C-alpha positions as CSV (number, residue, x, y, z in Angstrom):
1,M,74.6,110.6,90.4
2,K,77.2,110.4,87.6
3,A,80.7,110.5,89.1
4,V,84.2,111.1,87.8
5,A,86.9,109.3,89.6
6,I,90.4,110.8,89.0
7,F,93.4,108.6,89.4
8,K,97.1,108.4,88.3
9,W,97.5,112.1,87.9
10,A,100.6,112.9,89.9
11,P,104.2,111.8,89.3
12,N,105.8,109.7,92.0
13,P,108.6,111.8,93.6
14,D,110.4,108.6,94.6
15,D,111.2,108.1,90.9
16,A,113.0,111.5,90.7
17,L,116.8,111.4,90.8
18,V,118.7,114.0,92.9
19,R,122.2,114.7,91.5
20,V,125.1,115.5,93.7
21,D,124.9,119.2,92.8
22,G,121.3,119.3,94.1
23,T,119.5,119.4,90.8
24,V,116.5,117.1,90.2
25,N,116.2,114.8,87.2
26,W,112.6,113.8,86.4
27,S,113.4,111.9,83.2
28,T,112.7,108.5,84.8
29,A,109.5,109.6,86.6
30,R,106.0,109.2,85.4
31,H,102.4,109.8,86.5
32,D,101.6,106.9,88.8
33,V,98.7,105.5,90.8
34,G,98.6,107.1,94.3
35,D,98.1,105.4,97.7
36,D,94.6,106.9,98.0
37,D,93.4,106.2,94.5
38,H,91.8,102.9,95.3
39,A,89.8,104.6,98.1
40,A,88.7,107.3,95.7
41,L,87.4,104.7,93.2
42,A,85.5,102.9,96.0
43,C,83.9,106.1,97.2
44,A,82.9,107.1,93.7
45,V,81.3,103.8,92.9
46,A,79.4,103.8,96.2
47,A,78.1,107.3,95.8
48,A,77.0,106.8,92.2
49,E,74.6,104.0,93.3
50,G,74.5,102.3,89.9
51,D,74.9,105.5,87.8
52,E,77.9,105.8,85.5
53,V,81.4,106.2,86.9
54,V,83.9,107.6,84.5
55,G,87.6,107.1,85.2
56,L,89.9,110.1,84.4
57,C,93.7,109.8,84.4
58,V,96.9,111.0,82.8
59,G,98.4,108.7,80.1
60,G,101.4,106.4,80.4
61,G,101.5,102.9,81.8
62,D,98.4,100.9,82.7
63,T,95.2,103.1,82.5
64,S,92.8,100.3,83.4
65,F,93.0,100.9,87.2
66,A,89.5,102.5,87.4
67,A,87.9,100.1,85.0
68,A,89.0,97.2,87.1
69,R,87.3,98.8,90.1
70,G,83.9,99.7,88.7
71,A,84.3,102.5,86.2
72,E,82.3,102.0,83.0
73,R,84.8,103.9,80.8
74,T,88.1,105.8,81.1
75,V,89.2,109.1,79.7
76,V,93.0,109.4,79.3
77,L,94.7,112.8,79.0
78,E,97.9,112.8,77.0
79,G,100.6,115.4,76.5
80,F,101.7,116.2,80.0
81,P,105.4,116.7,80.8
82,V,106.9,115.5,84.1
83,P,106.6,117.4,86.3
84,T,103.5,119.4,85.4
85,D,102.6,122.4,87.7
86,S,99.5,122.1,89.8
87,A,97.6,124.9,88.1
88,T,98.0,123.3,84.6
89,M,97.1,119.9,85.8
90,A,94.0,121.1,87.7
91,R,92.8,123.2,84.7
92,A,93.1,120.2,82.3
93,L,91.3,117.9,84.7
94,A,88.5,120.5,85.2
95,D,88.1,120.9,81.4
96,A,87.8,117.1,81.1
97,V,85.2,116.9,83.9
98,A,83.2,119.6,82.2
99,E,82.9,117.4,79.1
100,V,81.3,114.6,81.0
101,D,77.6,115.2,80.6
102,G,75.6,115.1,83.9
103,A,78.6,114.7,86.2
104,G,77.8,116.0,89.6
105,L,80.6,114.4,91.7
106,V,84.3,114.4,91.3
107,V,86.4,112.1,93.5
108,L,90.2,112.0,93.7
109,G,92.8,110.7,96.2
110,D,94.4,112.8,98.8
111,A,97.8,112.8,97.2
112,D,100.8,114.1,99.2
113,W,102.6,114.2,95.9
114,D,100.7,117.3,94.7
115,P,98.3,118.5,97.4
116,M,97.4,121.7,95.5
117,V,95.6,120.0,92.6
118,A,92.3,119.2,94.5
119,P,91.6,122.8,95.7
120,L,92.5,124.3,92.3
121,L,90.3,121.7,90.5
122,A,87.4,122.6,92.7
123,S,88.1,126.3,92.2
124,Y,88.1,125.9,88.4
125,L,84.9,124.0,88.5
126,G,83.3,126.4,90.9
127,W,82.3,123.5,93.2
128,P,82.8,123.1,96.9
129,L,85.6,120.8,98.1
130,L,85.5,118.4,101.1
131,T,88.8,117.0,102.2
132,A,89.8,114.0,104.4
133,V,86.8,112.1,103.1
134,D,86.1,108.5,104.2
135,T,82.8,107.7,102.5
136,A,79.9,109.2,100.6
137,V,76.4,107.9,100.4
138,A,73.5,109.2,98.2
139,N,70.2,109.9,99.9
140,P,67.0,111.8,98.8
141,Q,68.4,115.1,100.2
142,G,71.7,114.9,98.4
143,L,75.0,113.3,99.3
144,M,75.9,112.4,102.9
145,V,79.7,112.7,103.2
146,T,81.6,111.3,106.2
147,R,85.0,113.0,106.7
148,R,87.6,112.9,109.4
149,W,87.3,115.7,111.9
150,G,89.7,116.0,114.8
151,M,89.7,112.7,116.7
152,G,86.4,111.6,115.2
153,T,84.3,112.0,112.1
154,Q,81.9,114.6,110.7
155,D,78.8,114.0,108.5
156,V,78.2,116.7,105.9
157,L,75.1,116.8,103.8
158,V,75.9,118.2,100.3
159,E,73.3,119.4,97.9
160,G,74.6,119.9,94.4
161,P,77.9,119.1,92.7
162,V,81.0,118.6,94.9
163,V,84.6,117.6,94.8
164,L,85.7,115.0,97.3
165,D,89.3,114.5,98.4
166,V,89.5,111.0,99.8
167,A,92.1,109.8,102.3
168,A,92.5,106.0,102.5
169,R,92.7,104.6,106.0
170,R,94.5,101.4,104.9
171,E,95.9,99.7,101.9
172,E,93.5,98.1,99.4
173,E,92.3,94.8,100.9
174,E,90.7,93.2,97.9
175,K,92.6,94.0,94.7
176,P,91.1,93.0,91.4
177,G,92.2,89.6,90.1
178,M,93.6,88.8,86.7
179,R,90.2,88.1,85.2
180,Q,88.9,91.5,86.3
181,V,92.0,93.3,85.0
182,L,91.7,91.6,81.6
183,A,88.0,92.4,81.4
184,A,88.8,96.0,82.4
185,R,91.1,96.5,79.4
186,K,88.2,95.7,77.1
187,K,86.1,98.5,78.5
188,P,85.8,101.8,76.5
189,S,88.8,104.1,76.7
190,E,89.2,107.5,75.1
191,S,92.5,109.4,74.7
192,K,92.6,113.2,74.5
193,T,95.7,115.3,73.9
194,V,95.7,118.4,76.2
195,E,96.4,121.6,74.2
196,G,96.4,125.3,74.9
197,D,98.2,127.7,77.2
198,R,100.1,126.3,80.2
199,S,101.8,127.8,83.2
200,A,105.5,128.1,82.7
201,F,107.9,127.7,85.6
202,V,111.7,127.4,85.9
203,S,113.7,125.9,88.7
204,R,116.4,128.4,89.6
205,G,118.1,126.1,92.0
206,T,117.8,123.5,94.7
207,R,118.8,123.9,98.3
208,L,120.8,121.0,99.6
209,P,119.9,119.8,103.1
210,D,122.1,120.8,105.9
211,A,124.9,118.2,106.5
212,T,126.9,117.5,109.6
213,S,130.5,116.5,109.1
214,S,131.5,113.1,110.6
215,R,134.6,112.4,112.5
216,L,136.3,109.0,112.2
217,F,138.6,107.5,114.8
218,D,141.3,105.1,113.8
219,G,140.5,101.7,115.1
220,A,144.0,100.3,114.8
221,D,144.4,101.0,118.5
222,P,140.9,100.2,120.1
223,A,141.8,101.6,123.5
224,N,143.0,104.9,122.0
225,A,139.9,105.1,119.8
226,V,137.6,104.6,122.7
227,E,139.4,107.2,124.7
228,Q,139.1,109.7,121.9
229,L,135.4,109.0,121.5
230,V,134.7,109.5,125.2
231,S,136.6,112.7,125.1
232,V,134.6,114.1,122.2
233,L,131.3,113.0,123.8
234,K,132.2,114.8,127.0
235,A,133.2,117.9,125.1
236,D,129.8,117.9,123.3
237,G,127.9,117.4,126.6
238,V,126.6,114.0,125.8
239,L,128.4,112.4,128.7
């Protein structure tokens, strides 16, 4: 089964700058590899069982992540601003998947950075979506998917194309070495500029978190400061 492994498609919110007036500056942020992307690649390679695995990502930075983990080639989508709304991103990814002949499996990481992309992607493709996936194994009847379910796991047999949202249980244990990374950069890579209509959105404002004022006691007289502190704590019902 030919698989498409999607990685590096969401901007890291930790790179955004929040100004004192509450507005958010995304100029220093970029689309980055997510914490679950390595698990998505491993799942795609295992499910493909020797068939082609195509990496799909958003441009900027190192795009050889999938190639170093088993993908035969990589498709890089260019032209996305940061941030890009979920609907626009999902539509672009779905269009790119549709251009991969014979693809019957799409795997991406369970990113907290933009959780709406996976269900929207599945909707645009018209494929079912399974979330919280651990593993996927091909068998004669279809694809046996193991996903988290309550306190345990659930096995789901899937017949036909499907989108899997993979949640990593741990950090990547065996990262590719320098030799693998250098070899990955020699694998085929195709860049495509995303064009067409996009959803437009405007931020009308940002709500600052509730803040509690602090009260400082002059420590020049330690005994007096302690007395004031005890008095305030008693008034607040702490003591």
